[in-house]
C-alpha positions as CSV (number, residue, x, y, z in Angstrom):
1,M,36.1,47.6,26.5
2,I,32.5,46.5,26.4
3,L,30.7,44.5,28.9
4,L,27.4,43.1,27.3
5,D,24.6,41.6,29.3
6,Y,21.0,40.7,29.1
7,P,18.0,41.7,28.7
8,Y,18.7,43.5,25.4
9,V,21.4,44.8,23.0
10,S,20.8,46.5,20.0
11,D,21.9,45.9,16.4
12,F,23.3,49.2,16.3
13,L,25.6,48.7,19.2
14,L,26.6,45.2,17.7
15,D,27.3,46.7,14.4
16,T,29.5,49.5,16.1
17,I,31.4,46.7,18.1
18,S,32.0,44.7,14.7
19,K,32.8,47.8,12.5
20,F,35.3,49.4,14.9
21,E,36.6,46.1,16.5
22,L,35.8,47.4,20.0
23,P,37.0,44.8,22.6
24,V,34.2,42.7,24.2
25,I,34.7,40.7,27.5
26,A,34.0,37.1,26.6
27,T,31.3,36.4,29.3
28,K,28.8,33.6,28.9
29,N,26.0,36.2,28.3
30,A,28.1,38.2,25.8
31,L,28.9,35.2,23.8
32,E,25.2,34.4,23.5
33,L,24.2,37.9,22.8
34,A,26.8,38.5,20.0
35,S,26.6,34.9,18.6
36,G,27.2,35.1,14.9
37,R,28.9,38.4,14.9
38,K,32.5,39.5,14.2
39,V,33.7,40.4,17.6
40,R,37.2,41.2,19.0
41,W,36.9,39.0,22.3
42,I,39.1,39.3,25.2
43,S,38.6,36.7,28.1
44,E,37.4,37.6,31.5
45,S,40.8,37.0,33.0
46,E,42.6,39.4,30.4
47,A,39.8,42.1,31.2
48,L,40.5,41.7,34.8
49,E,44.2,42.1,34.4
50,I,43.9,45.3,32.3
51,L,41.3,46.8,34.9
52,Q,43.6,45.9,37.8
53,K,46.7,47.5,36.0
54,D,44.5,50.6,34.8
55,P,41.6,51.1,37.0
56,H,40.3,53.9,34.6
57,H,40.3,51.9,31.5
58,P,37.2,52.7,29.8
59,V,34.3,50.2,30.3
60,Y,30.9,50.5,28.7
61,T,28.0,48.3,29.4
62,N,24.6,48.2,27.8
63,S,22.9,46.7,30.8
64,E,22.4,47.2,34.4
65,N,22.8,43.5,34.8
66,S,26.5,43.9,34.3
67,V,27.0,45.6,37.6
68,Q,26.7,42.0,39.0
69,W,29.8,41.2,37.1
70,I,31.7,44.0,38.4
71,K,30.5,43.3,41.9
72,E,31.7,39.7,41.8
73,H,35.0,40.3,40.2
74,L,36.2,43.7,41.3
75,P,34.4,44.4,44.7
76,N,37.4,46.4,46.0
77,S,38.1,48.4,43.0
78,S,37.6,52.2,42.3
79,L,35.2,51.1,39.5
80,Y,33.0,49.2,41.9
81,D,33.1,52.1,44.1
82,T,31.9,54.5,41.5
83,V,29.1,52.2,40.4
84,H,28.0,51.8,44.1
85,V,27.8,55.5,44.9
86,F,25.6,56.1,41.9
87,K,23.6,52.8,41.8
88,N,22.7,53.4,45.5
89,K,20.4,56.5,45.3
90,F,20.8,56.9,49.0
91,E,24.5,57.2,48.7
92,F,24.2,59.6,45.8
93,R,22.0,61.8,47.8
94,R,24.5,61.9,50.5
95,L,27.2,62.5,48.0
96,V,25.5,66.0,46.8
97,A,23.6,66.8,50.0
98,D,25.6,69.9,50.8
99,A,24.7,71.4,47.0
100,Y,21.0,70.7,47.7
101,P,20.2,71.4,51.5
102,E,16.5,71.9,50.6
103,I,16.1,68.3,49.6
104,F,14.8,65.9,52.2
105,F,15.9,62.2,52.0
106,Q,15.8,59.2,54.1
107,A,16.6,55.5,53.8
108,V,14.0,52.9,55.2
109,A,14.2,49.2,55.4
110,L,11.2,47.7,53.3
111,E,9.7,45.8,56.3
112,Q,9.7,49.1,58.4
113,L,7.5,51.2,56.1
114,D,4.4,50.1,57.8
115,Q,5.7,51.4,61.0
116,I,6.4,54.8,59.6
117,E,3.9,57.7,60.9
118,P,3.3,59.7,57.6
119,E,2.3,62.7,59.6
120,N,6.0,63.4,60.5
121,L,7.0,63.3,56.6
122,V,7.3,66.2,54.3
123,F,4.9,65.9,51.3
124,P,4.8,65.7,48.3
125,L,7.5,63.0,48.3
126,I,8.9,60.1,46.2
127,M,9.2,56.5,47.4
128,K,11.5,54.0,45.5
129,P,13.9,51.2,46.1
130,S,17.3,52.7,46.7
131,V,18.9,50.5,44.1
132,G,16.7,50.5,40.9
133,F,16.1,50.7,37.4
134,F,13.7,51.7,34.6
135,S,11.2,53.5,36.8
136,L,10.5,50.2,38.8
137,G,8.4,50.6,42.0
138,I,8.5,54.5,41.9
139,Q,5.5,56.0,43.9
140,R,4.7,59.7,44.1
141,I,2.9,60.6,47.5
142,D,1.2,63.9,47.7
143,R,-0.4,63.7,51.0
144,A,-0.1,61.7,54.5
145,S,-3.6,60.1,53.7
146,D,-2.1,58.5,50.6
147,W,0.7,56.8,52.3
148,K,-0.7,53.4,53.2
149,T,-1.9,53.0,49.5
150,A,1.5,53.9,48.0
151,V,3.2,51.3,50.3
152,V,0.7,48.6,49.1
153,N,1.4,49.6,45.5
154,L,5.1,49.5,46.1
155,K,5.1,46.1,47.6
156,S,2.9,44.9,44.8
157,D,5.3,46.4,42.2
158,I,8.2,44.6,44.1
159,S,6.6,41.1,44.0
160,T,6.3,41.7,40.2
161,F,9.8,42.7,39.2
162,E,12.1,41.5,42.0
163,S,12.7,38.2,40.4
164,L,13.7,39.8,37.0
165,Y,16.8,41.5,38.0
166,P,19.8,40.8,40.2
167,T,20.1,42.7,43.5
168,A,23.0,44.6,42.0
169,V,20.5,46.0,39.7
170,V,17.2,46.3,41.8
171,D,17.4,46.0,45.5
172,S,14.1,46.6,47.3
173,S,15.4,45.8,50.8
174,Q,16.1,49.6,51.4
175,I,13.7,52.2,50.2
176,L,14.4,55.8,49.5
177,L,11.9,58.5,50.5
178,E,13.0,61.8,49.2
179,S,11.4,65.3,48.4
180,Y,9.4,65.5,45.2
181,I,11.3,67.8,43.0
182,E,9.2,70.1,40.9
183,G,10.1,71.5,37.5
184,D,10.7,70.2,34.0
185,E,12.5,66.7,33.9
186,Y,15.3,65.9,31.4
187,A,17.7,63.0,30.7
188,F,21.1,63.1,29.2
189,D,24.1,60.7,28.1
190,C,27.5,62.0,28.9
191,Y,31.0,60.8,29.7
192,F,34.0,62.2,31.7
193,N,37.1,61.7,29.4
194,K,40.4,60.4,30.5
195,D,41.3,63.9,31.8
196,G,38.2,64.2,34.0
197,N,36.4,66.7,31.8
198,P,32.6,66.2,30.9
199,V,31.5,65.6,27.4
200,L,27.8,65.9,26.7
201,L,26.4,63.5,24.1
202,N,22.6,64.3,24.0
203,I,19.7,65.9,26.0
204,L,16.1,64.7,26.0
205,H,13.1,66.3,27.6
206,H,11.0,63.8,29.5
207,T,7.3,64.8,29.2
208,F,4.6,63.6,31.4
209,S,0.8,63.3,30.7
210,S,0.0,64.5,34.3
211,A,1.4,65.4,37.6
212,D,0.8,61.9,38.7
213,D,2.6,60.4,35.8
214,V,5.9,58.6,36.5
215,S,6.1,56.7,33.1
216,D,9.0,56.8,30.7
217,R,6.6,57.0,27.7
218,L,8.1,60.0,25.9
219,Y,11.6,61.8,25.6
220,S,12.3,64.4,22.9
221,S,15.3,66.2,21.9
222,C,15.7,69.1,19.6
223,P,18.5,71.7,18.7
224,S,16.9,74.4,20.7
225,L,16.8,72.3,23.8
226,I,20.3,71.5,23.5
227,T,21.3,74.9,23.0
228,Q,19.5,76.1,25.9
229,M,20.4,73.5,28.4
230,Y,24.2,72.8,27.4
231,K,25.6,75.3,29.9
232,P,23.5,74.5,32.8
233,I,24.1,70.8,32.4
234,M,27.9,71.2,31.8
235,D,28.0,73.4,35.2
236,F,26.2,70.7,37.1
237,L,28.5,67.9,35.5
238,E,31.6,70.1,36.7
239,M,30.0,70.3,40.3
240,L,29.6,66.5,40.2
241,G,33.2,66.1,39.1
242,R,34.4,68.1,42.1
243,K,32.5,65.7,44.2
244,I,33.8,62.4,43.2
245,S,36.8,61.7,40.7
246,L,35.4,60.5,37.4
247,R,37.7,59.5,34.4
248,N,36.5,57.5,31.4
249,V,33.2,57.0,32.9
250,P,29.9,57.1,30.9
251,L,26.8,58.2,32.6
252,H,23.1,58.4,31.9
253,I,21.6,61.1,34.3
254,E,18.1,62.2,34.9
255,I,17.4,65.8,36.2
256,R,14.8,68.3,36.9
257,K,15.4,72.2,36.4
258,K,13.4,74.7,38.4
259,G,14.2,78.3,39.0
260,G,17.3,78.1,37.0
261,K,18.8,75.3,39.2
262,I,19.3,71.7,38.2
263,Y,18.5,69.1,40.5
264,P,19.6,65.6,39.9
265,I,17.1,62.7,40.2
266,E,19.4,59.8,39.5
267,V,22.9,59.0,37.9
268,N,23.3,55.7,36.1
269,P,27.0,54.5,35.8
270,L,28.8,52.9,33.0
271,R,25.9,53.1,30.4
272,F,23.7,55.4,28.5
273,G,20.0,55.0,28.4
274,G,18.7,51.5,29.1
275,F,17.8,48.9,26.4
276,C,20.2,50.8,24.1
277,T,17.8,53.5,23.7
278,T,19.1,57.2,24.2
279,A,22.3,56.3,22.6
280,D,20.8,54.8,19.5
281,L,18.3,57.7,19.2
282,T,21.4,60.2,19.3
283,W,22.7,58.3,16.3
284,Y,19.3,58.6,14.3
285,A,18.8,62.1,15.4
286,Y,22.3,63.8,15.3
287,G,24.5,61.2,13.6
288,I,26.6,60.9,16.8
289,N,27.8,57.4,17.6
290,S,27.7,57.7,21.6
291,Y,29.3,54.4,21.9
292,L,32.3,55.1,19.8
293,S,32.6,58.8,21.1
294,F,32.9,57.4,24.7
295,I,35.5,54.6,23.9
296,Q,37.5,56.8,21.5
297,G,37.1,60.1,23.5
298,I,35.4,62.0,20.7
299,Q,33.4,65.2,21.5
300,P,30.5,66.1,19.3
301,D,30.9,69.1,17.1
302,W,27.4,70.9,18.1
303,E,28.0,73.9,16.1
304,N,27.9,72.0,13.0
305,I,25.6,69.3,13.9
306,L,22.6,71.3,15.1
307,P,21.8,73.9,12.3
308,P,20.5,71.4,9.8
309,R,18.1,70.2,12.2
310,T,16.6,73.3,13.6
311,D,13.0,72.5,12.7
312,K,13.0,69.0,13.9
313,V,12.1,67.0,17.0
314,F,13.6,63.8,17.6
315,S,11.6,61.3,20.2
316,L,11.9,58.1,22.1
317,I,8.6,56.5,22.6
318,L,8.3,53.5,25.2
319,L,5.3,51.4,24.1
320,D,4.7,50.4,27.8
321,N,1.5,48.7,29.1
322,Q,-0.5,51.7,30.7
323,A,-3.6,49.8,29.8
324,N,-2.7,47.1,32.2
325,I,-3.4,44.2,29.6
326,D,-3.1,40.8,31.0
327,P,-0.3,38.9,29.2
328,Q,-2.6,36.0,29.2
329,E,-5.0,37.9,27.1
330,F,-2.6,39.5,24.8
331,D,-2.5,38.3,21.1
332,H,-0.3,40.8,19.1
333,F,0.6,44.4,18.7
334,D,-0.4,46.4,15.6
335,Y,2.9,48.0,14.9
336,E,2.2,48.8,11.1
337,A,-1.1,51.0,12.6
338,L,1.3,52.5,15.2
339,L,3.8,53.6,12.3
340,G,1.0,55.1,10.2
341,D,0.3,57.6,13.0
342,F,3.8,59.2,12.6
343,E,5.1,61.2,9.8
344,K,8.6,60.0,9.8
345,P,9.5,56.9,12.1
346,L,13.1,56.3,12.2
347,H,13.3,53.1,14.0
348,L,10.9,50.6,15.5
349,R,12.2,48.2,18.0
350,K,9.8,45.3,18.7
351,V,10.3,43.3,21.9
352,P,8.5,40.4,23.3
353,F,5.7,41.6,25.5
354,D,5.6,38.4,27.7
355,K,9.4,38.8,28.4
356,F,9.8,42.5,28.9
357,G,6.3,43.7,29.9
358,V,6.5,46.4,27.2
359,F,5.6,46.2,23.4
360,G,8.7,48.0,22.2
361,F,10.2,51.4,21.5
362,L,9.7,53.8,18.5
363,F,12.1,56.5,17.4
364,T,10.7,59.3,15.5
365,E,11.5,62.6,13.6
366,T,8.7,65.2,13.7
367,R,8.5,68.6,12.3
368,M,8.0,71.3,15.0
369,K,4.5,72.1,13.6
370,N,3.3,68.7,13.7
371,K,3.9,68.1,17.4
372,K,0.4,67.0,17.9
373,E,1.5,63.4,16.9
374,L,3.7,63.5,20.1
375,D,0.8,64.6,22.1
376,A,-1.4,62.0,21.0
377,I,0.9,59.1,21.8
378,L,1.8,60.8,25.2
379,Y,-1.8,60.5,26.3
380,S,-2.6,57.2,24.6
381,D,-3.1,54.0,26.5
382,L,-2.2,52.4,23.2
383,R,-5.5,50.2,23.3
384,K,-6.0,51.1,19.6
385,Y,-2.9,48.9,18.8
386,I,-3.5,46.2,21.1
387,K,-5.1,43.1,20.0
388,L,-6.4,40.5,22.4
389,R,-7.0,36.7,22.1
390,D,-10.4,35.8,21.0
391,R,-12.4,34.4,23.9
392,P,-14.2,31.2,23.5
393,L,-18.0,31.4,23.3
């Protein structure tokens, strides 16, 4: 069944729900989000009865906000236990600690950050809310002398986003300090099927503009990446499955790879990439409907999917506000100019800047020999597309 919630649900997900008559829980927010669509609704009481009888019944949600519904209605269920151990990054670190003894991690109350002596910590490290989403509040700290500035920046970030999400999604009361993990970063969508076996749906390389960059600007996928990373990731998933029983559970996972070893950054339960991004890109890139694959237990036929696409790179581009534009001064974003800078845009997703703090998302297809267009957008602050209001003389 599908649990829809704000802030965003894509047309592709809604089309999938309608076409394949996937059951959707009739919450107030879901009824609003799917208004005017042909939907196979099931009541909240019916959904709860199904989940109480079958704790492993497949549930997919498009949004982190849906965690709040599970917390309120199923607080003592195995479903909520699974959500909790992954949503709370400190609990997740404890779950896999014996597989990664070299990783330092520590949970600290927000109000105690000012009392920490940074000279006693091991740098570089990452500081972030233990329960978080969408890179919110993440601070990389390279040396003890940067500690106070990072704490100030974190508190500033928290004051900006804490009112936007329920505490089940972003809870800044507890802060996680953990080793900064070197290596290339990847994100992927997967699910554990009814028998507890992992199924991989995509792999994307998360590219950064610098060592200090913690943004989500560019994620790219290509057949050679999937071929190279498939076995290491499946080995990692099998290890995870030995740590915690997972059946009919979708996951969006971020990892880093260094020296042939995979290190988990975070595991997001019950969903794929936020804002319906990575799952929708998987459809545009590889013709794989990730939502349907999970609900119906379909495994991608990678041997036949990849060969026709060997010279292509498929990218997810976040049009974020790296230029730090004041929403009060913003007039509009020149999407047409943006599209003109790419050889084959696949899908443009416009979102209201004043509501989401970003200008949208762009999915693209790029020939291997033309990856310079991806480099250009990675290093751009997007000012060339941002139009400001005219100031009175």
